[in-house]
N, C-alpha and C positions, 0 to 999 in steps of 0.2 A: 721434238721441239724442247728447247731449254726453258725452264721456268723465268720468270720475270728477276727473280734473284740472283742469278746466274750472269744473266745479261747484265745487271746494273754491276755485279763484279768485274765484270769483264771490260767495261768503259768506265767505271767510276772514277772518282776523283784522284785516288792514290796513284793508280798507274800513268793516269795523264801528266800529272805534277813531276814522276820520276822520269818520263821520258822529254817533258820540258826541259828538265835540270841537265839531262844528259846533251840535250842538242844544244842547249846553250852553253855549257861547259867544253864541249868539243867545238863548238865555234870561235870561243874566245881563245882556247889552246892555239887553233889553226891561225887566228890572226895573230897572235904573239909570236908563232913560229914564222910566219910570214914577214913580220917586220925583223925579227932576227935575221932572215936569211937576204934582207934588204931587196926583197924584191918589190916591185910595183904593188900596194896593195889593189889598187883598181883593176890591173890585170888578172891576179891572182884570187883575190877576193871574190869579184864579179863572176870569176868561172864557178866559184864553189856556191855565190848565191844562185846564179842561174843553174846550177846541177841541184841542187834540193829539191826546188820547185818541179823539176821535169822528174824526180823520183817520187814526190810525194802526188803528184797528178798521175802518173802511171800506176801507181800502187792502189791509188783511189779509185782509178778507172777500171782496171784490170786485175788487180792482185800482186801478190808478192813476186811471182815470176816476173811480171811485167816491170815492176819497180827493180828488181834486181838487173835486168837486162838493161833499163836507164841510166843505172848506176856506172854499170861495166861500159856502156858506151860512152858515158863522160870522163871515164877513166883516162883514157888516151889524151884528150885535152888537156887535163891537170898535169898528165906527164909533161905534156910540151911545156905547158907555161911555168912549172914549177921545177921540175927536175932537170930536164932538158938544158936549161940555160945555164946550170952549174957546169955542162960538161964533163963532169969527173965524179969520181964516187969518192971524193977527198971528205975531211971533216966536214968541211964546210957544206957539202951535200946532204948530210944527215939530217938537220932538221926538214929539209924539203921532202925527204924520202919519209921522216916520221909524219908530216903534214899530210903526205899522200895515203899513209896506213889510217890516220885518225878520219880523213875523207870517209875511207873505206867503211871504217866502225862506225861513225856517224850515218852514214848510207844505208847499212845494213840495220842499223837500230831503228831508224825512220822507216825501213821497209818492214820489219817484223812488228813495231807498234801501230803503223797505219793499216798493215795486214790484218792485224787482228781486231782492231777497231772496225774494218770493214766487215769482218766476218760477222763480229756483234751486231754491225747494223742491220747486216742481212737478215739475222737472226731476229732480230727485234723487228725489222721489217716484216717478215714473215709470221712472227707472232701475232703482229697488229692485222695482217691479213686474215690470220685463222679466227682472230676475236671477231673481227667484222663478218665475217662469214657465219660464226656461230650466234652471233647477236641477230643476224638477218635469219638463220633457220630458225632461233628461239621464237624471233618475232612472226615468221610465218607460221610457225606452229600455234602461238597465240591467238593468231587472226583466224586460222582455222577452227580454232576450240571456239572461240568468239562468234563465227558466222554458223557453225553448225551444230553447235550444241542445240539439245532438246529443252535444257534447262533455262529457266527465263532470268537473264541478267540485265543488270541496271547501275549506272553510275549516278549517284545523287549528291548534290553541291550540299555544302552547309546550310544555306537558304531553303533547302527544300524541293529544288528546281531539277529537274531530269538534265542531266549531261548527254547521256548516251543509252541506249538501250540497244539488246543484241536482235537479230532479224525474228528469232523464237517468240521474244516478249511483243516485237511490235506486229508482227502477224496475228497474234492472239488478241491483243488489245486493239488491233485496227489503226496503230498511229505510226508514224515515221521514224526511224530509227534515231533520230537527232530532234527530239521534240524541244528545241530550246525554249527556255522560259515557261513550259509545262510544268506544273507542281506534280511530283509523285502521288500525292494525295488524292488528284483529282482522277487518278488512275483506280482509284479502290471505291468500293461500294460504300456508299455515306455511312453505313452504320459500321464499319470496320476501319475507318480512318483513324480513330483514336489508339489502336492498336500499334499502328506505325509511329506516331507521334511519341507514343511512351516509350519506344525504343531509339528517339532520335540520340544522336551521339553514341550508341552503346553497342556493344555486341551481344547477339542473343538472335532468339528464333520467335517468330509469330506467325499467326495463320490472319489472311484477310483476304477476302473476295475480288478477284481483279473484274472490272466493267470490262464485257466485250461487245462486239456487235449483234451476239444473241445472247444466250443466259449468261451470268456472272460464272466465272470460274474460281473454284477454290484452289488456293495456292497456299503453299507453306514456304515462308520467307527465312533466309537466314540472312541477317545484316551484320556486316563488320566495319567498323570506323576505321578510318585512317587518313593522313593527310589532309584533314578539312574535309573528307567526301565520307560517304556512306556507300560500300559496295552491298549489292542485293544480290541474291540468287533464289530463284523461286521454283519450287516444283509443283505441278498442276496434279492435284489429288482429287479431281473432279470425279473421277469415275470411280475411285475407292469411296469417296463419299456418298455417291448415289446407290451403291452396292450396300453401304452399312444403312442407309436410310431404308432400303426395300428389305434388308434383313430385320431391321427393328419394326418396319410395317409387318413383315411376316409373322413376326413374332406376337406384335399386337394382334393382328388378324388371327392367330391361332388361339391366343389367350380369351380374345371377345368371342370366337366361335364356341371356345368351351363354355363359356359363361352362356351365351345364346341358346345352346343344345341343351342346358340343365334348365333353363326359365322356358323354353319352349315346350319342355318335355312335360314340366309341372303343371304349366297354363293348358297344355294340350289334354291332360285329362279333367282339366275344369270345362272344358268347352263342350264336350258330348251331353253332360247332364243338363245344362245352361238351355242347351238348344233342344233338347228332348221336353225340358220344362216350358219352354215359350210355345213348341208345338202343341203341347197338350192344353196350355191356356188358350191357344189361338182356336181349338176345337170347342172348347167349353165355352168360350164368349164368341161364338161365331156371329152371334145377332147383334152384338153389342160394336157400333161403327168404331166408337172412340177408342175402346178397349183395343180392338182389331187394328188402329193405327198405331198405339202405343207399341202393342205386341212386334207388328211389322218393323217398327224403329229400330227395338232390340234386338230384333233378328239380324238387321242389315249389321247391327254394332257386332253381332257375335260371327258373322261371315266376316267383317273387315279383320277381327280379333283371328279367326281362322287363317286367313290371308296371311297376315303377320308371323303366325305361329310358323307357317308353312316356309316363309321367308327367312326366319331364325333358323329352321332345321337345315334349310339349304344351305345357310350360311356356316353351319358349325359341321355338317358333314361334307366330304369332296365329292363332287357330281362323278356319276359314272357314266363312262363313255360309250354310247352303242359302237360295237365293234363293226357293224354293216356300213359300207361308204355309202354316201347318199349325195345326191346332185342338189348342190345349193340354189341353183337358179327355179325350178320347180318349188321348192319349199317357200322361197321370198314371195313368188308370184300367188301361191296359195294364202300367204300369211297378209299380204298387201291388204284386200278390202276389210279384216279387221282394223290394221292398223289406221287406215283413212277414218274409220267410224271413231277411233280412239282420238285423233287429233281434230275434229270437229271442223271449224272452218278455217282450215289451214290446207294448204296444198303439199302433198306428197307426189315428188317424182321418183320414178324407178327406172334405173339402169344396170342391168345386168350383162356381163360380156357373154359372149357366145364361147362354148367350148371350155367351160371352166370344169376343172378335175373334180372328182368327188371327195369329201371330206368324211371323217370319221366322227359325228357329233351326234348327240341326242335330240331328236326333234323338239321334243315339250321344252326341254331347257333352252335350245337356241329360240324357240319361239317366246319363252319367258325374257331371255335376255334382252332380245329385240323390242319387246313390248316395254320393257323397262326404260331403255333407251329414248324410245319414241313419246314415252310420258314426261320425262324429263326436257326434251325437245319441247313437246307443245305446252309445258309450265314455263317454258323461256322464251317462248314468242307470243307474240301478239296474234288476234284474228286477223286473217289475210295474209300471215307469214308463211314461210315456204320451209318444207323437209325434202330433202335428197337422199335416198337409199341407194347406194352401189355396192356391187359386188365385180370384183376384178381378180385376176391373177398377180400374184407376188413372188417372190423369190422364194419357191418351196411353198406357199402359203395361198389361201383364198382369203383376200381382205373383204370384209364386210364393212361397210363405212355409212355412217348417219349425218348428215350435216344440216344445221339449221341456222337461221337469221337473227337468231335471239339474241339476248343482252348479253350473254359471253360469260368467262369469268376472269377473276383475278388471278395473279400468279399464286397468290396463297390459297384462294380456293380452290384452283386447278390442282395443286399439291396436296391437299387433303381430300379431294374428290372422292376417292375410293375407301376413306375411312369409314367405318361402321359406324352409323348412327350420327354422323356428321352432315348437316343438311343447314341450307341457307333459306329454307323455305319457312313461312310462318307457322308458327305453332300446330300442329294437328294437320297440316297439309302434306307433310312428309316425315316417312321414318329413318331415311338417311341409310337405308338399306337396298336400294335398287342398284347404284354402281359398284358397289362392294359383291353383290350376288353376279352381276356381270363379271366382275372381275376374276371371282373365284370361278366361274362356268370356263372363262377362255384358258385360265391356268390349267384347270383340270382337264382340259379337251389337248393341253398341249402347245396352247398359243398364247395369246396375250392380249390386253386392252389398252390401247394407245388412244391419249386424249391430247386435243389441240384447241385452245381456247384463248380468246382476249377479248377485253371489256368493249361491248358494242360491235363486234366483229363476228358474233356466233359462235358454236362449237362444232367440232367433229370428232365422232367418237369411231374407233375403228377396231374392229375385232380381226385378228389374224389368225386361221386355223390352219394346221398343217395338213398337207394332202397325202 
């Protein structure tokens, strides 16, 4: 394949001018010789005029060989009209012979020039076909990248409206690939829209959450401005963000656990003397009802303090897991009466699948975890509400779930639910250690705690324990 420069040189203006001049010059010379020979111009000239088009057409259609054959075929006719009438090779017949030679030269020049132009045109046509094929291939590759890319691609007009998005972005955001008239800002979480506005008409990077039919997705955007539009490429790093949040939460829990362990140890040393002193005072004032009442209230406070210290210690130390496997069904059935006493005037449904595999779990810790969940569910529901405790088989785990029809939690509360000391209850009603203890228990047992909740739709807490 010749480059465009060579093709342009082959069919450029200068060779065409030389060829045109040669043809005109030969034609003028031929006419002059015909007049000199006193041959009727109409006869000889028309023969030359009709011969050249034949040569030109043959060369254009079939190449140099066809043009040469056409010229050779026309040669006898010229001989007949130009040379033969002289009937001799005297001096008077020389101009006719020269005319015949010039005809041959002009025909050869036409054949050469047109053949070269034809070759150049064919090369040019082949180049155009190859270029069109290359453009088609590149377009197909671009379309494949656009359609199959996992990156989020969008083209935004200068007015801020979305012109087109790729299928990956459309599927994640739950929109059409050509959301005409919709602004790109409307696809982002309201709190993050200013970040896109600050990048308007500029090249750069920014992070903004994308609204989806489910939870917002964390996206890292790269924007490039050009041709009056903004080209956006987004990468979904929601999973990485959640991992980072879990790491920060784990580090926070570790730090809080260390602090809680130190505080629990110090306060734990203070509780026994106080309890013993109250016990002795109770014996000394056994006959004084008022004093006994006050001492009883103080002893209840000491017991609550002891319970809180136990929770702090459980939060600060990883729970030990009993290596003996236990059947979950009998454990839950045995615990159910106690749970029903705790919830008061509420309904507790128990549903345990048959044939559940045993799990390696400490019975006391499981009882404490479920008791914490039931207390939270009781506080979130009104009298007459219902709770449902289920146990079912999952993928390599046994799932123990407690659902209620309480007031539920919003997204921010749900996100912080397992933070130590975080509580939405009134002051003095909750320590904020119940769910963190359940979370630590599940992690120590090799499982996990999952929470699902929405406002006015209740909450479902699921403990997944490996079998």
